[in-house]
N, C-alpha and C positions, 0 to 999 in steps of 0.2 A: 490573219496576220497582215494581209495586204491592206485591209481597211484601216487597221491600226497605224500602219506606216504612212498611209495617205493622210490620215487625220493629223499625225505628228508633223508631217511636212507642211500641211496647211496652217497649223498653229505657228510654226516657226516662221513661215513666210509672212503671215499676217502680223506677227510681232515685229518683224523687220520693217515692214511697210509702215506700221503704226509709229515706230521709233523715228523713221525718216520724216514722216509728217510732223511729228512733235518737234523735231529739231528745226525743220524748215519754217515752222510757224512760231518760233521762239520770239522772245522780246528783242527788239532792235532800237530801243530808245536812243542809244548812243549814236546811231547812224542817221537818225531822222534830222532833217534841217531844222534849225530853231524857228524858222518861219512856218513850219508845219503846225497843224492844229493839235491841241491837247486832246487826250482821251483815247489814244490808240497806242497800245504797247507794241504792235507789229504793223508795219506798212511796207508794201512792195512798191506801189506807185501812188502818186497824187495826180489827179486830173484837175487842171485849172480851167474851168469853164469860161472864164472871161476872155482867155486868149487861145483856147483850144490846144493847150500844150500838156504833155505828160511829163512827170518827173519820176525817175527811177531811183528809189532810195538806196538800194544796194550798190548801184553803179555811180551814183551821184551825177546823173546825166538827165538832161532835158531832151524830150523827143517831140519834134514838131515837123509838120508837113511843109516841104519846100521843094520846088522844082519837080513835082510829080512823085516824090518819094519821102519816106520818113527819115529824118536826120537825127542822130544822137550826138549831143554836144555837152560839154561841162558848163556852158553858160547859155543864157537865152540869146536869141538872135538880136542884132541891133534894133530891129523894129520894135522890140519890147523893152528897150533900155530903161524907160521910166516906169515900168510896171512895178507896182508895190506888192511883193509877195506876202508881206506880213498882214496886209489888210484885205487881201482877196480871198475868195472862198476856195477851199481845196476839198476835193472828193477823194476819199481813200478807196483804192482799188487793189485788191490782193489777187492778182492773176499775172501770168507771165508776160504777155505783150498786149496790154489793153489797147494801145494805139492802133492795132490791127483791126479793132472793132470800133473805130472812131465814130462811125455814123450812129451806132447804138448809144454810145455815151454822150454824144452831142445832143441827141434827141432826149435822152433820159434826164440830163442835167441842165438843160437850157434855162430852166427856172432859177437856177443857182447863180446865174450871171448877175453881177452887181451886188451880191450879198456881201456884207462885211461883219458878220456876227460870230466869227470863230475866234477863239482865244489862242494865240500862238504860243508855242513851247517857250520861247524867249521870255514871255511875260508871266509864266507860271511860277507860283511859289511852292508847288508840290516838289518835295525833295527827290522823288523818283526821276524827275527830269534833269536834275543836277549832274547825272552821269554823262550827259551830253557835253562834250568838251567846248562847245560854242555857247552854252548857256551862261548868262552873266554870273551865276552863282557857282559855277563848276569849280573854280580854284579854291573858294572857301570850303566847298564840300570835300574836295580832295584833302585839304589841310585837316578838316574835322575827322575824316576817315583815318588819316595817319595818326592824328593825336589820340583818337579813341583806341586804336590798336596799340600804340605805345603805352598808354595808360594801363591797358589790360596786362601788358607784359610787366610793367613796373609793379602793379598790384600783386601779380603772381609771385614776383621776387620778394616783395615785402612779407608776404604771408608764409613763405617757406622758411623753415628753420635752417640756420647755417649749418653746413657740414663741417665737422672737424676731422682733420686727417690724422 
């Protein structure tokens, strides 16, 4: 009986852990910046090897090293004012605080500096990216979604026989 209870508890706990992992790895296209590269349904961080900066998608914050510590801000520091996020290379990192392992990522992705071969979300014509409110096609997509659901309701009304009281 004890083994059966332990087995049941293990199954329940593993299911809860699996559910939590599934939720945390869900799609976050609507949160990704439109300068982010296409091809990723879920992103925690982008590493920008050209300037050694990390961008946290859920927090919408840049993390950069300054004054001997990591700073998190909603915008890049003034020294990167002219940096082109749309045409720079972004490395997707799905871990909690990748900037704490900066040396590893700087060494691993040094060869990505100066590359300009990624397609940004802003320029994508794939409808899955239109969910992002900053995508140029977002408003048209929203109208289409509303129009499609209104049409469905109207069609449903047309096909139903009228009730007589």
